VMD Tcl script that builds the backbone (N, CA, C; Angstrom):
set m [mol new atoms 429]
animate dup $m
set s [atomselect $m all]
$s set {name element resname resid chain x y z} {
  {N N MET 1 A 62.755 99.557 125.649}
  {CA C MET 1 A 63.513 100.509 124.864}
  {C C MET 1 A 64.959 100.598 125.312}
  {N N ASN 2 A 65.186 100.492 126.568}
  {CA C ASN 2 A 66.526 100.569 127.089}
  {C C ASN 2 A 67.392 99.424 126.547}
  {N N THR 3 A 66.809 98.233 126.457}
  {CA C THR 3 A 67.546 97.079 125.915}
  {C C THR 3 A 67.824 97.274 124.431}
  {N N ARG 4 A 66.865 97.833 123.734}
  {CA C ARG 4 A 67.046 98.075 122.300}
  {C C ARG 4 A 68.176 99.088 122.080}
  {N N ARG 5 A 68.203 100.125 122.888}
  {CA C ARG 5 A 69.244 101.145 122.768}
  {C C ARG 5 A 70.615 100.526 123.040}
  {N N ARG 6 A 70.716 99.659 124.034}
  {CA C ARG 6 A 71.984 98.977 124.331}
  {C C ARG 6 A 72.435 98.121 123.157}
  {N N SER 7 A 71.496 97.461 122.520}
  {CA C SER 7 A 71.827 96.629 121.364}
  {C C SER 7 A 72.410 97.478 120.235}
  {N N TYR 8 A 71.802 98.639 119.988}
  {CA C TYR 8 A 72.310 99.528 118.939}
  {C C TYR 8 A 73.712 100.040 119.272}
  {N N VAL 9 A 73.922 100.367 120.532}
  {CA C VAL 9 A 75.237 100.846 120.960}
  {C C VAL 9 A 76.277 99.749 120.784}
  {N N LYS 10 A 75.943 98.514 121.157}
  {CA C LYS 10 A 76.861 97.379 120.994}
  {C C LYS 10 A 77.186 97.152 119.522}
  {N N ILE 11 A 76.186 97.203 118.677}
  {CA C ILE 11 A 76.396 97.005 117.240}
  {C C ILE 11 A 77.301 98.106 116.687}
  {N N ALA 12 A 77.060 99.337 117.102}
  {CA C ALA 12 A 77.879 100.463 116.641}
  {C C ALA 12 A 79.321 100.308 117.103}
  {N N LEU 13 A 79.514 99.899 118.354}
  {CA C LEU 13 A 80.863 99.705 118.874}
  {C C LEU 13 A 81.598 98.583 118.155}
  {N N VAL 14 A 80.917 97.480 117.924}
  {CA C VAL 14 A 81.529 96.349 117.224}
  {C C VAL 14 A 81.890 96.747 115.790}
  {N N THR 15 A 81.002 97.497 115.123}
  {CA C THR 15 A 81.265 97.945 113.759}
  {C C THR 15 A 82.475 98.871 113.724}
  {N N CYS 16 A 82.552 99.821 114.648}
  {CA C CYS 16 A 83.693 100.737 114.705}
  {C C CYS 16 A 84.987 99.993 115.004}
  {N N LEU 17 A 84.940 99.064 115.921}
  {CA C LEU 17 A 86.121 98.279 116.263}
  {C C LEU 17 A 86.588 97.466 115.062}
  {N N GLY 18 A 85.654 96.867 114.357}
  {CA C GLY 18 A 86.009 96.105 113.157}
  {C C GLY 18 A 86.652 96.983 112.098}
  {N N ALA 19 A 86.115 98.174 111.886}
  {CA C ALA 19 A 86.679 99.105 110.906}
  {C C ALA 19 A 88.083 99.537 111.312}
  {N N LEU 20 A 88.289 99.819 112.600}
  {CA C LEU 20 A 89.612 100.207 113.076}
  {C C LEU 20 A 90.631 99.083 112.912}
  {N N LEU 21 A 90.228 97.874 113.211}
  {CA C LEU 21 A 91.132 96.735 113.036}
  {C C LEU 21 A 91.494 96.540 111.562}
  {N N PHE 22 A 90.531 96.710 110.681}
  {CA C PHE 22 A 90.784 96.578 109.241}
  {C C PHE 22 A 91.778 97.639 108.776}
  {N N LEU 23 A 91.569 98.899 109.191}
  {CA C LEU 23 A 92.464 99.975 108.781}
  {C C LEU 23 A 93.859 99.803 109.358}
  {N N ALA 24 A 93.947 99.327 110.583}
  {CA C ALA 24 A 95.256 99.125 111.204}
  {C C ALA 24 A 96.030 97.995 110.550}
  {N N SER 25 A 95.338 97.013 109.988}
  {CA C SER 25 A 96.039 95.887 109.383}
  {C C SER 25 A 96.465 96.166 107.950}
  {N N ALA 26 A 95.927 97.187 107.287}
  {CA C ALA 26 A 96.260 97.467 105.883}
  {C C ALA 26 A 97.748 97.755 105.676}
  {N N PRO 27 A 98.379 98.679 106.418}
  {CA C PRO 27 A 99.803 98.910 106.202}
  {C C PRO 27 A 100.646 97.677 106.518}
  {N N ALA 28 A 100.262 96.935 107.519}
  {CA C ALA 28 A 101.029 95.735 107.867}
  {C C ALA 28 A 100.989 94.720 106.745}
  {N N SER 29 A 99.829 94.558 106.099}
  {CA C SER 29 A 99.756 93.586 105.012}
  {C C SER 29 A 100.548 94.059 103.808}
  {N N ALA 30 A 100.600 95.370 103.552}
  {CA C ALA 30 A 101.412 95.880 102.449}
  {C C ALA 30 A 102.885 95.635 102.738}
  {N N GLN 31 A 103.293 95.873 103.986}
  {CA C GLN 31 A 104.690 95.655 104.338}
  {C C GLN 31 A 105.018 94.167 104.352}
  {N N ALA 32 A 104.078 93.330 104.722}
  {CA C ALA 32 A 104.323 91.885 104.756}
  {C C ALA 32 A 104.604 91.356 103.351}
  {N N GLY 33 A 104.024 91.969 102.328}
  {CA C GLY 33 A 104.251 91.527 100.955}
  {C C GLY 33 A 105.586 91.993 100.397}
  {N N ALA 34 A 106.186 93.013 100.995}
  {CA C ALA 34 A 107.466 93.538 100.516}
  {C C ALA 34 A 108.581 92.535 100.804}
  {N N ARG 35 A 109.521 92.463 99.872}
  {CA C ARG 35 A 110.600 91.481 100.001}
  {C C ARG 35 A 111.952 92.084 100.352}
  {N N CYS 36 A 111.981 93.404 100.611}
  {CA C CYS 36 A 113.236 94.044 101.014}
  {C C CYS 36 A 112.909 95.296 101.802}
  {N N TRP 37 A 113.915 95.901 102.422}
  {CA C TRP 37 A 113.713 97.118 103.206}
  {C C TRP 37 A 114.964 97.988 103.104}
  {N N GLY 38 A 114.765 99.279 102.823}
  {CA C GLY 38 A 115.846 100.260 102.838}
  {C C GLY 38 A 117.036 99.886 101.982}
  {N N VAL 39 A 118.212 99.879 102.601}
  {CA C VAL 39 A 119.457 99.584 101.886}
  {C C VAL 39 A 119.407 98.197 101.244}
  {N N GLY 40 A 118.660 97.268 101.831}
  {CA C GLY 40 A 118.517 95.926 101.264}
  {C C GLY 40 A 117.799 95.909 99.922}
  {N N CYS 41 A 117.141 97.016 99.559}
  {CA C CYS 41 A 116.441 97.118 98.270}
  {C C CYS 41 A 117.327 97.675 97.163}
  {N N ARG 42 A 118.454 98.246 97.507}
  {CA C ARG 42 A 119.318 98.881 96.507}
  {C C ARG 42 A 119.685 97.902 95.398}
  {N N GLY 43 A 119.490 98.359 94.166}
  {CA C GLY 43 A 119.855 97.547 93.012}
  {C C GLY 43 A 118.859 96.459 92.664}
  {N N LYS 44 A 117.698 96.456 93.315}
  {CA C LYS 44 A 116.685 95.428 93.043}
  {C C LYS 44 A 115.493 96.033 92.304}
  {N N ASP 45 A 114.770 95.177 91.591}
  {CA C ASP 45 A 113.615 95.590 90.800}
  {C C ASP 45 A 112.412 95.813 91.723}
  {N N PRO 46 A 111.769 96.990 91.667}
  {CA C PRO 46 A 110.630 97.250 92.548}
  {C C PRO 46 A 109.434 96.337 92.286}
  {N N GLN 47 A 109.273 95.869 91.069}
  {CA C GLN 47 A 108.164 94.953 90.755}
  {C C GLN 47 A 108.413 93.584 91.386}
  {N N VAL 48 A 109.610 93.068 91.219}
  {CA C VAL 48 A 109.954 91.751 91.762}
  {C C VAL 48 A 109.913 91.755 93.292}
  {N N MET 49 A 110.352 92.861 93.884}
  {CA C MET 49 A 110.392 92.973 95.347}
  {C C MET 49 A 109.049 93.398 95.940}
  {N N ARG 50 A 108.043 93.600 95.087}
  {CA C ARG 50 A 106.682 93.990 95.489}
  {C C ARG 50 A 106.619 95.364 96.147}
  {N N CYS 51 A 107.572 96.200 95.857}
  {CA C CYS 51 A 107.589 97.554 96.416}
  {C C CYS 51 A 106.656 98.481 95.652}
  {N N ASN 52 A 106.274 98.101 94.451}
  {CA C ASN 52 A 105.377 98.934 93.644}
  {C C ASN 52 A 103.942 98.925 94.171}
  {N N ARG 53 A 103.604 98.003 95.046}
  {CA C ARG 53 A 102.220 97.848 95.502}
  {C C ARG 53 A 101.688 99.043 96.285}
  {N N ASP 54 A 102.539 99.715 97.043}
  {CA C ASP 54 A 102.080 100.868 97.822}
  {C C ASP 54 A 102.790 102.156 97.401}
  {N N ALA 55 A 103.385 102.153 96.228}
  {CA C ALA 55 A 104.208 103.273 95.782}
  {C C ALA 55 A 103.407 104.555 95.573}
  {N N ILE 56 A 104.057 105.655 95.893}
  {CA C ILE 56 A 103.514 106.978 95.646}
  {C C ILE 56 A 104.539 107.766 94.831}
  {N N THR 57 A 104.083 108.810 94.164}
  {CA C THR 57 A 104.981 109.664 93.392}
  {C C THR 57 A 105.385 110.850 94.254}
  {N N LEU 58 A 106.688 111.001 94.499}
  {CA C LEU 58 A 107.207 112.106 95.298}
  {C C LEU 58 A 107.429 113.352 94.449}
  {N N ALA 59 A 107.836 113.154 93.204}
  {CA C ALA 59 A 108.109 114.275 92.295}
  {C C ALA 59 A 107.934 113.781 90.867}
  {N N GLU 60 A 107.586 114.700 89.973}
  {CA C GLU 60 A 107.472 114.328 88.562}
  {C C GLU 60 A 107.785 115.522 87.678}
  {N N VAL 61 A 108.269 115.204 86.484}
  {CA C VAL 61 A 108.550 116.207 85.469}
  {C C VAL 61 A 107.961 115.679 84.174}
  {N N VAL 62 A 107.236 116.549 83.454}
  {CA C VAL 62 A 106.657 116.172 82.166}
  {C C VAL 62 A 107.283 117.069 81.100}
  {N N GLU 63 A 107.824 116.436 80.065}
  {CA C GLU 63 A 108.427 117.164 78.955}
  {C C GLU 63 A 108.082 116.473 77.650}
  {N N ARG 64 A 107.573 117.247 76.695}
  {CA C ARG 64 A 107.262 116.738 75.351}
  {C C ARG 64 A 106.381 115.487 75.374}
  {N N GLY 65 A 105.483 115.404 76.329}
  {CA C GLY 65 A 104.572 114.268 76.418}
  {C C GLY 65 A 105.102 113.084 77.194}
  {N N ALA 66 A 106.345 113.134 77.621}
  {CA C ALA 66 A 106.944 112.049 78.417}
  {C C ALA 66 A 106.977 112.468 79.878}
  {N N ARG 67 A 106.904 111.509 80.766}
  {CA C ARG 67 A 106.859 111.782 82.201}
  {C C ARG 67 A 107.896 110.943 82.940}
  {N N VAL 68 A 108.689 111.605 83.774}
  {CA C VAL 68 A 109.604 110.906 84.674}
  {C C VAL 68 A 109.108 111.165 86.090}
  {N N GLU 69 A 109.017 110.089 86.877}
  {CA C GLU 69 A 108.507 110.176 88.242}
  {C C GLU 69 A 109.510 109.591 89.225}
  {N N LEU 70 A 109.627 110.230 90.357}
  {CA C LEU 70 A 110.375 109.673 91.479}
  {C C LEU 70 A 109.360 108.934 92.326}
  {N N ARG 71 A 109.437 107.604 92.352}
  {CA C ARG 71 A 108.485 106.756 93.070}
  {C C ARG 71 A 109.077 106.355 94.415}
  {N N TYR 72 A 108.203 106.201 95.420}
  {CA C TYR 72 A 108.639 105.817 96.761}
  {C C TYR 72 A 107.669 104.805 97.348}
  {N N SER 73 A 108.220 103.766 97.955}
  {CA C SER 73 A 107.420 102.756 98.627}
  {C C SER 73 A 107.637 102.859 100.133}
  {N N PRO 74 A 106.588 103.204 100.908}
  {CA C PRO 74 A 106.721 103.207 102.360}
  {C C PRO 74 A 107.004 101.809 102.921}
  {N N ALA 75 A 106.422 100.775 102.321}
  {CA C ALA 75 A 106.633 99.404 102.821}
  {C C ALA 75 A 108.079 98.962 102.646}
  {N N CYS 76 A 108.755 99.465 101.606}
  {CA C CYS 76 A 110.145 99.076 101.338}
  {C C CYS 76 A 111.148 100.155 101.737}
  {N N ASN 77 A 110.654 101.372 101.994}
  {CA C ASN 77 A 111.521 102.511 102.274}
  {C C ASN 77 A 112.581 102.644 101.175}
  {N N ALA 78 A 112.124 102.612 99.924}
  {CA C ALA 78 A 113.030 102.680 98.781}
  {C C ALA 78 A 112.411 103.533 97.679}
  {N N ARG 79 A 113.267 104.034 96.778}
  {CA C ARG 79 A 112.849 104.916 95.685}
  {C C ARG 79 A 113.344 104.387 94.357}
  {N N TRP 80 A 112.648 104.771 93.307}
  {CA C TRP 80 A 113.082 104.423 91.957}
  {C C TRP 80 A 112.490 105.408 90.964}
  {N N SER 81 A 113.002 105.344 89.763}
  {CA C SER 81 A 112.550 106.203 88.687}
  {C C SER 81 A 111.607 105.428 87.785}
  {N N ARG 82 A 110.501 106.081 87.384}
  {CA C ARG 82 A 109.599 105.485 86.397}
  {C C ARG 82 A 109.452 106.489 85.260}
  {N N PHE 83 A 109.683 106.023 84.040}
  {CA C PHE 83 A 109.654 106.883 82.858}
  {C C PHE 83 A 108.618 106.337 81.895}
  {N N THR 84 A 107.656 107.189 81.515}
  {CA C THR 84 A 106.593 106.798 80.595}
  {C C THR 84 A 106.670 107.686 79.369}
  {N N VAL 85 A 106.697 107.054 78.186}
  {CA C VAL 85 A 106.798 107.805 76.931}
  {C C VAL 85 A 105.569 107.565 76.059}
  {N N PRO 86 A 105.229 108.518 75.195}
  {CA C PRO 86 A 104.155 108.287 74.230}
  {C C PRO 86 A 104.538 107.152 73.278}
  {N N ALA 87 A 103.568 106.419 72.783}
  {CA C ALA 87 A 103.824 105.281 71.885}
  {C C ALA 87 A 104.649 105.693 70.677}
  {N N ALA 88 A 104.429 106.884 70.152}
  {CA C ALA 88 A 105.155 107.342 68.956}
  {C C ALA 88 A 106.662 107.435 69.195}
  {N N TRP 89 A 107.056 107.640 70.424}
  {CA C TRP 89 A 108.483 107.748 70.729}
  {C C TRP 89 A 109.230 106.446 70.471}
  {N N LEU 90 A 108.561 105.318 70.584}
  {CA C LEU 90 A 109.241 104.025 70.450}
  {C C LEU 90 A 109.804 103.816 69.051}
  {N N ARG 91 A 109.262 104.501 68.057}
  {CA C ARG 91 A 109.809 104.396 66.694}
  {C C ARG 91 A 111.133 105.130 66.573}
  {N N ARG 92 A 111.387 106.070 67.471}
  {CA C ARG 92 A 112.596 106.891 67.393}
  {C C ARG 92 A 113.765 106.352 68.198}
  {N N GLY 93 A 113.503 105.476 69.175}
  {CA C GLY 93 A 114.608 105.014 69.996}
  {C C GLY 93 A 114.170 104.152 71.157}
  {N N ALA 94 A 115.077 103.984 72.104}
  {CA C ALA 94 A 114.844 103.117 73.259}
  {C C ALA 94 A 114.805 103.952 74.532}
  {N N PRO 95 A 113.696 103.911 75.276}
  {CA C PRO 95 A 113.632 104.659 76.539}
  {C C PRO 95 A 114.420 103.964 77.646}
  {N N TYR 96 A 114.892 104.750 78.598}
  {CA C TYR 96 A 115.582 104.197 79.758}
  {C C TYR 96 A 115.253 105.039 80.979}
  {N N ALA 97 A 115.423 104.458 82.148}
  {CA C ALA 97 A 115.210 105.159 83.415}
  {C C ALA 97 A 116.397 104.869 84.308}
  {N N PHE 98 A 116.789 105.861 85.108}
  {CA C PHE 98 A 117.892 105.634 86.029}
  {C C PHE 98 A 117.768 106.541 87.238}
  {N N MET 99 A 118.476 106.180 88.291}
  {CA C MET 99 A 118.536 106.972 89.512}
  {C C MET 99 A 119.934 107.544 89.582}
  {N N GLY 100 A 120.060 108.719 90.123}
  {CA C GLY 100 A 121.416 109.213 90.266}
  {C C GLY 100 A 121.493 110.643 90.712}
  {N N VAL 101 A 122.614 110.992 91.259}
  {CA C VAL 101 A 122.954 112.357 91.557}
  {C C VAL 101 A 124.280 112.560 90.841}
  {N N GLY 102 A 124.185 113.045 89.612}
  {CA C GLY 102 A 125.390 113.192 88.804}
  {C C GLY 102 A 125.491 112.082 87.788}
  {N N ASN 103 A 126.162 111.011 88.117}
  {CA C ASN 103 A 126.395 109.917 87.174}
  {C C ASN 103 A 125.166 109.044 86.979}
  {N N ARG 104 A 125.094 108.399 85.836}
  {CA C ARG 104 A 124.010 107.439 85.592}
  {C C ARG 104 A 124.247 106.187 86.420}
  {N N THR 105 A 123.192 105.733 87.033}
  {CA C THR 105 A 123.270 104.490 87.798}
  {C C THR 105 A 121.987 103.709 87.601}
  {N N LEU 106 A 122.064 102.442 87.719}
  {CA C LEU 106 A 120.898 101.576 87.764}
  {C C LEU 106 A 119.900 101.826 86.629}
  {N N GLN 107 A 120.309 101.620 85.390}
  {CA C GLN 107 A 119.377 101.845 84.293}
  {C C GLN 107 A 118.850 100.529 83.736}
  {N N GLN 108 A 117.703 100.613 83.117}
  {CA C GLN 108 A 116.989 99.427 82.677}
  {C C GLN 108 A 116.106 99.805 81.492}
  {N N TRP 109 A 116.035 98.965 80.471}
  {CA C TRP 109 A 115.215 99.245 79.296}
  {C C TRP 109 A 113.990 98.353 79.289}
  {N N ARG 110 A 112.867 98.877 78.861}
  {CA C ARG 110 A 111.625 98.103 78.697}
  {C C ARG 110 A 110.853 98.658 77.511}
  {N N ALA 111 A 109.536 98.674 77.599}
  {CA C ALA 111 A 108.697 99.169 76.504}
  {C C ALA 111 A 108.327 100.634 76.727}
  {N N ARG 112 A 107.030 100.976 76.634}
  {CA C ARG 112 A 106.579 102.365 76.807}
  {C C ARG 112 A 106.830 102.890 78.203}
  {N N GLN 113 A 106.774 102.027 79.181}
  {CA C GLN 113 A 107.049 102.439 80.557}
  {C C GLN 113 A 108.252 101.661 81.055}
  {N N VAL 114 A 109.233 102.383 81.525}
  {CA C VAL 114 A 110.455 101.763 82.043}
  {C C VAL 114 A 110.662 102.245 83.470}
  {N N TRP 115 A 111.396 101.474 84.235}
  {CA C TRP 115 A 111.708 101.886 85.601}
  {C C TRP 115 A 113.102 101.436 85.945}
  {N N SER 116 A 113.694 102.169 86.853}
  {CA C SER 116 A 115.045 101.844 87.288}
  {C C SER 116 A 114.996 100.817 88.406}
  {N N LEU 117 A 116.160 100.375 88.778}
  {CA C LEU 117 A 116.286 99.572 89.982}
  {C C LEU 117 A 116.189 100.538 91.163}
  {N N MET 118 A 116.071 100.021 92.359}
  {CA C MET 118 A 115.784 100.868 93.526}
  {C C MET 118 A 117.032 101.418 94.206}
  {N N TRP 119 A 116.779 102.441 95.002}
  {CA C TRP 119 A 117.787 103.103 95.805}
  {C C TRP 119 A 117.131 103.508 97.110}
  {N N SER 120 A 117.910 103.617 98.181}
  {CA C SER 120 A 117.364 104.118 99.447}
  {C C SER 120 A 118.031 105.458 99.747}
  {N N GLY 121 A 117.291 106.327 100.346}
  {CA C GLY 121 A 117.827 107.649 100.654}
  {C C GLY 121 A 117.506 108.659 99.570}
  {N N PRO 122 A 117.825 109.931 99.816}
  {CA C PRO 122 A 117.521 110.995 98.858}
  {C C PRO 122 A 118.248 110.790 97.527}
  {N N ILE 123 A 117.517 110.995 96.458}
  {CA C ILE 123 A 118.079 110.802 95.119}
  {C C ILE 123 A 117.130 111.429 94.113}
  {N N ARG 124 A 117.563 111.635 92.894}
  {CA C ARG 124 A 116.675 112.134 91.849}
  {C C ARG 124 A 116.364 111.018 90.868}
  {N N ALA 125 A 115.215 111.140 90.219}
  {CA C ALA 125 A 114.793 110.161 89.217}
  {C C ALA 125 A 114.988 110.775 87.841}
  {N N CYS 126 A 115.481 109.966 86.905}
  {CA C CYS 126 A 115.745 110.452 85.557}
  {C C CYS 126 A 115.208 109.472 84.526}
  {N N GLY 127 A 114.923 110.020 83.356}
  {CA C GLY 127 A 114.491 109.202 82.233}
  {C C GLY 127 A 114.999 109.825 80.955}
  {N N GLY 128 A 115.095 109.014 79.925}
  {CA C GLY 128 A 115.584 109.533 78.656}
  {C C GLY 128 A 115.352 108.553 77.521}
  {N N MET 129 A 115.773 108.984 76.331}
  {CA C MET 129 A 115.644 108.168 75.119}
  {C C MET 129 A 116.980 108.157 74.400}
  {N N PHE 130 A 117.419 106.972 74.012}
  {CA C PHE 130 A 118.551 106.854 73.097}
  {C C PHE 130 A 117.975 106.878 71.693}
  {N N THR 131 A 118.456 107.749 70.838}
  {CA C THR 131 A 117.991 107.800 69.452}
  {C C THR 131 A 119.201 107.774 68.524}
  {N N ARG 132 A 118.942 107.659 67.237}
  {CA C ARG 132 A 120.034 107.629 66.251}
  {C C ARG 132 A 120.762 108.965 66.165}
  {N N VAL 133 A 120.083 110.032 66.528}
  {CA C VAL 133 A 120.691 111.360 66.409}
  {C C VAL 133 A 120.980 111.996 67.771}
  {N N GLY 134 A 121.099 111.243 68.792}
  {CA C GLY 134 A 121.392 111.781 70.121}
  {C C GLY 134 A 120.400 111.286 71.145}
  {N N GLY 135 A 119.531 112.172 71.609}
  {CA C GLY 135 A 118.526 111.760 72.572}
  {C C GLY 135 A 118.060 112.907 73.429}
  {N N ILE 136 A 117.272 112.556 74.408}
  {CA C ILE 136 A 116.722 113.516 75.362}
  {C C ILE 136 A 116.844 112.886 76.746}
  {N N GLU 137 A 117.038 113.734 77.743}
  {CA C GLU 137 A 117.147 113.227 79.104}
  {C C GLU 137 A 116.692 114.316 80.061}
  {N N PHE 138 A 115.906 113.967 81.077}
  {CA C PHE 138 A 115.521 114.932 82.093}
  {C C PHE 138 A 115.289 114.229 83.415}
  {N N CYS 139 A 115.351 115.012 84.508}
  {CA C CYS 139 A 115.297 114.458 85.868}
  {C C CYS 139 A 114.411 115.298 86.776}
  {N N THR 140 A 113.944 114.649 87.848}
  {CA C THR 140 A 113.230 115.349 88.911}
  {C C THR 140 A 114.250 115.961 89.856}
  {N N PRO 141 A 113.820 116.853 90.722}
  {CA C PRO 141 A 114.726 117.283 91.810}
  {C C PRO 141 A 114.992 116.091 92.742}
  {N N ALA 142 A 116.066 116.162 93.485}
  {CA C ALA 142 A 116.390 115.102 94.445}
  {C C ALA 142 A 115.501 115.221 95.680}
  {N N TYR 143 A 114.991 114.090 96.147}
  {CA C TYR 143 A 114.195 113.994 97.383}
  {C C TYR 143 A 114.687 112.813 98.168}
}
mol reanalyze $m
mol bondsrecalc $m
mol representation Tube
mol addrep $m
């Protein structure tokens, strides 16, 4: 019985060690896939730079069915704006997303979901629609 108990303890230790090694390697593999860091990410596309892989939402605002999010990637230490609009909005105009404190910067047009180029450091995320009769625009608080 003593030998059997030792075997169970060894198996448990090896299993725990394996789990710890797996968890410790997860952030490293996410960062290894990133193609930029911090200031080096400014003005670059988060999809192309693989910063979207571990992104989290720091802040969001929802208005009239549209959502603007301030996204952040720990692997890239960079932020960007993601703007998602209802499909019906596309008949009225072109959505855009940008980062900025005051002036518009780094804007980009796509389909139902658009995102800005990246920025490092505290900033707010904004999204809006250009329409024939004006438009709408809203932003998250700066983080």
